[in-house]
C-alpha positions in Angstrom: -19.0 69.4 -51.9 -19.7 65.9 -51.0 -23.5 66.1 -51.0 -24.1 68.6 -53.8 -21.3 67.9 -56.2 -20.5 64.3 -55.3 -16.8 64.9 -55.0 -14.5 62.0 -54.0 -12.6 62.0 -50.6 -9.3 62.8 -52.3 -10.8 66.0 -53.8 -12.4 67.0 -50.5 -8.9 66.5 -48.9 -7.4 68.9 -51.4 -10.1 71.5 -50.7 -9.5 71.1 -47.0 -5.8 71.5 -47.4 -6.1 74.8 -49.2 -8.8 76.2 -47.0 -6.9 75.4 -43.8 -4.1 77.3 -45.3 -6.4 80.3 -45.8 -7.7 79.9 -42.2 -4.1 80.0 -40.9 -3.3 83.1 -43.0 -6.4 85.0 -41.9 -5.6 84.2 -38.2 -2.0 85.5 -38.7 -3.1 88.9 -40.2 -5.9 89.3 -37.6 -8.8 88.9 -40.0 -10.9 86.3 -38.2 -14.2 87.2 -39.7 -14.9 85.9 -43.2 -17.1 88.9 -43.8 -13.9 91.0 -43.8 -12.6 89.2 -46.9 -11.6 91.6 -49.7 -9.8 91.4 -53.1 -6.7 92.9 -51.4 -6.6 90.2 -48.7 -7.2 87.4 -51.2 -4.5 88.7 -53.5 -2.0 88.9 -50.6 -2.9 85.4 -49.6 -2.2 84.0 -53.0 1.1 85.9 -53.2 2.0 84.6 -49.7 1.4 81.0 -50.9 3.4 81.5 -54.0 6.3 83.2 -52.2 6.7 80.9 -49.2 8.8 79.8 -47.4 9.8 82.6 -45.2 9.4 83.4 -41.5 5.7 83.8 -40.7 4.4 82.6 -44.0 1.5 80.1 -44.3 3.5 77.1 -45.3 5.9 75.9 -47.9 5.9 77.5 -51.4 3.3 75.9 -53.7 4.2 74.8 -57.2 2.4 75.8 -60.3 -0.2 73.0 -60.3 -0.8 73.4 -56.6 -1.4 77.1 -57.1 -4.0 76.3 -59.7 -5.7 74.0 -57.3 -5.5 76.6 -54.6 -7.2 79.3 -56.7 -9.9 76.9 -57.9 -10.7 75.9 -54.3 -10.8 79.6 -53.3 -13.2 80.5 -56.1 -15.6 77.6 -55.2 -15.4 78.6 -51.5 -16.0 82.3 -52.2 -19.1 81.5 -54.4 -20.4 79.4 -51.5 -19.9 82.3 -49.0 -21.7 84.7 -51.3 -24.6 82.2 -51.8 -24.9 81.7 -48.1 -24.9 85.5 -47.4 -21.7 85.4 -45.4 -20.0 87.9 -47.7 -21.7 90.9 -49.4 -20.4 90.3 -52.9 -19.1 87.5 -55.0 -15.3 87.8 -54.8 -14.6 84.7 -56.8 -13.8 86.6 -60.1 -11.0 88.5 -58.2 -9.0 85.3 -57.7 -6.9 84.8 -60.9 -5.3 81.5 -61.7 -1.6 81.6 -62.5 -1.0 81.2 -66.2 0.1 77.7 -67.2 1.5 77.1 -70.6 0.9 73.8 -72.3 3.9 71.4 -72.2 5.8 73.9 -70.1 7.2 71.3 -67.7 9.3 68.4 -68.7 7.9 65.0 -67.4 10.0 64.0 -64.4 10.9 60.5 -65.5 14.0 58.6 -64.4 16.0 56.1 -66.6 15.2 52.4 -66.5 18.6 51.8 -64.9 17.6 54.2 -62.1 14.3 52.3 -61.7 16.3 49.1 -61.2 18.5 50.8 -58.6 15.4 51.9 -56.7 13.9 48.3 -56.8 17.2 46.7 -55.8 17.6 49.1 -52.8 14.3 47.9 -51.2 14.9 45.5 -48.4 12.2 42.8 -49.0 13.1 41.0 -45.8 10.9 43.5 -44.0 7.1 43.8 -44.2 7.3 47.4 -45.3 9.8 46.5 -47.9 7.5 43.8 -49.4 4.7 46.3 -49.4 6.6 49.1 -51.0 8.2 46.8 -53.6 4.8 45.7 -54.8 3.5 49.3 -54.9 6.6 50.4 -56.9 6.0 47.6 -59.4 2.4 48.7 -59.9 3.5 52.3 -60.6 6.4 51.2 -62.9 4.6 48.4 -64.8 1.2 50.0 -65.3 1.8 53.7 -64.7 -0.6 53.9 -61.8 -1.1 57.1 -59.9 -0.5 57.1 -56.1 -4.3 57.2 -55.3 -4.9 54.4 -57.8 -2.4 52.2 -56.0 -3.9 53.1 -52.7 -7.4 52.2 -54.1 -6.5 48.7 -55.2 -8.6 46.1 -53.3 -8.2 42.4 -52.9 -11.3 41.9 -55.0 -9.6 43.7 -57.9 -7.1 40.8 -58.2 -8.4 38.0 -60.4 -5.8 35.3 -59.8 -7.6 32.7 -61.9 -7.6 34.8 -65.1 -4.4 36.7 -64.1 -6.1 40.1 -64.3 -5.7 43.3 -62.3 -8.6 45.7 -62.3 -8.1 49.4 -61.5 -11.4 51.0 -60.9 -12.4 54.7 -60.8 -9.4 56.1 -62.7 -9.0 59.8 -63.3 -10.5 59.6 -66.7 -13.7 58.2 -65.1 -13.4 54.6 -66.2 -11.8 51.3 -65.0 -8.9 49.5 -66.6 -8.2 45.7 -66.6 -4.5 44.7 -67.0 -2.9 41.4 -67.5 -1.3 40.6 -64.1 2.4 40.1 -64.9 4.2 37.3 -63.2 6.7 39.7 -61.5 3.9 41.9 -60.1 1.8 38.9 -59.1 4.7 37.3 -57.2 5.5 40.6 -55.4 1.9 41.0 -54.3 1.7 37.3 -53.2 4.9 37.8 -51.2 3.3 40.8 -49.5 0.0 39.1 -48.8 1.7 36.0 -47.3 4.5 37.6 -45.4 3.9 41.3 -45.0 0.2 42.4 -44.9 -1.3 42.7 -41.4 -4.3 40.6 -40.6 -7.3 42.8 -41.3 -10.9 42.6 -42.5 -10.4 45.7 -44.7 -10.4 44.7 -48.4 -7.8 47.3 -49.5 -4.6 45.7 -50.6 -2.1 48.0 -49.1 -2.3 48.8 -45.3 -0.1 50.5 -42.8 2.5 48.1 -41.4 1.9 49.4 -37.8 -1.3 49.6 -35.9 -3.8 51.0 -36.7 -3.8 48.8 -39.8 -5.8 51.3 -42.0 -5.5 51.6 -45.8 -2.8 53.8 -47.2 -3.8 57.1 -48.8 -2.5 58.2 -52.1 -0.3 60.8 -50.4 1.2 58.0 -48.3 2.0 56.0 -51.4 3.7 59.0 -52.9 5.7 59.7 -49.7 7.0 56.1 -49.8 7.9 56.5 -53.4 9.9 59.6 -52.5 11.6 57.8 -49.6 12.6 54.9 -51.9 14.1 57.3 -54.4 16.1 59.0 -51.8 17.2 55.7 -50.3 18.6 54.7 -53.7 20.4 58.0 -54.1 18.2 59.1 -57.1 17.7 62.8 -57.2 14.8 64.1 -59.3 12.7 67.3 -59.3 9.5 66.9 -57.3 9.9 63.2 -56.5 7.0 60.9 -55.8 4.7 58.3 -57.3 4.4 60.3 -60.5 8.2 59.8 -61.0 7.6 56.1 -61.7 4.4 56.8 -63.6 6.3 59.1 -65.9 9.1 56.5 -66.3 6.5 53.9 -67.4 5.0 56.3 -69.9 8.3 57.4 -71.3 9.3 53.7 -71.8 6.1 53.2 -73.8 6.8 56.3 -75.9 10.4 55.1 -76.6 8.9 51.8 -77.8 7.0 53.8 -80.4 3.5 52.8 -79.3 0.8 55.2 -80.5 -0.3 58.0 -78.2 -3.8 56.6 -78.1 -2.6 53.1 -77.0 -0.4 54.7 -74.3 -3.1 57.1 -73.1 -5.6 54.2 -72.8 -3.0 52.1 -71.0 -2.2 54.7 -68.3 -5.6 56.4 -68.1 -4.9 59.7 -69.7 -8.0 61.8 -70.3 -6.7 63.3 -73.6 -3.9 62.6 -76.1 -2.3 65.9 -75.3 -1.4 64.5 -71.9 0.7 61.8 -73.6 2.2 64.1 -76.2 4.2 65.9 -73.5 6.6 63.0 -73.3 7.9 63.5 -76.9 9.8 66.5 -75.6 12.4 64.2 -74.1 12.6 61.8 -77.0 15.5 64.0 -78.2 17.4 61.5 -80.4 14.2 60.4 -82.2 13.3 64.1 -82.9 16.7 64.9 -84.2 16.7 62.0 -86.6 13.3 63.2 -88.0 14.7 66.7 -88.3 17.9 65.7 -90.1 16.2 63.4 -92.6 17.8 60.7 -94.7 21.5 60.9 -95.6 22.6 63.3 -92.9 24.6 62.4 -89.9 23.9 63.2 -86.3 26.9 65.2 -84.9 
């Protein structure tokens, strides 16, 4: 996957996560030989992942998007096994992706007041607090994804021109943002009083040795922890909670979908349009028309 398809490390990690789950399942049912794979075994494995947790299952129950990732990883792996002669027939067509309906899930944003509660609950007297506060501001202000926050390097900060560059976004391009004073001050506070001494050029590092760069999953885990610390309950908490809140705020400000999509790095306008589902009052006003009152 790395050499032939040029996939990034984050994508390779996702493939590894799903295939290790398959390995654990096969070991549990006593099917240690990949040549023994069959449509029945694969179907049972997918059902197992969708139905967990339960005693003896492969791990926690996967959500809809994770199930899609699982099935895609399986199909790629099965095509590889067939190409290498490890299995007698190509079993990839037997793995069906769960149906996902467009705009089926509401974006899991929190209110701006709840965002303030999260920020105020962060203890910035501690190094980890200074780091997490800066990371939260990047997600809230610019709608950055967890892996984008983790990927920010010291060289991406242009202090002279007050610019922040976010390279290698999901849409395949880089974005340059004006560096807001609030974000800039938080990053400076972290650099001066929280970041460990390290030759690594990544901005955000572990606070305890070894001082390695944070992964996107670590950024999301910290976002989840800060939400819980502030007493904010949301479905599937994580870094995307703050990204969604940023996008929803831009939608509420009535910016165009194209402007918002470019700002947060959406690959298509349809990704942004999902946020109109929770602009309820605006939609009601449009539906009622002039001269009618909202009950």
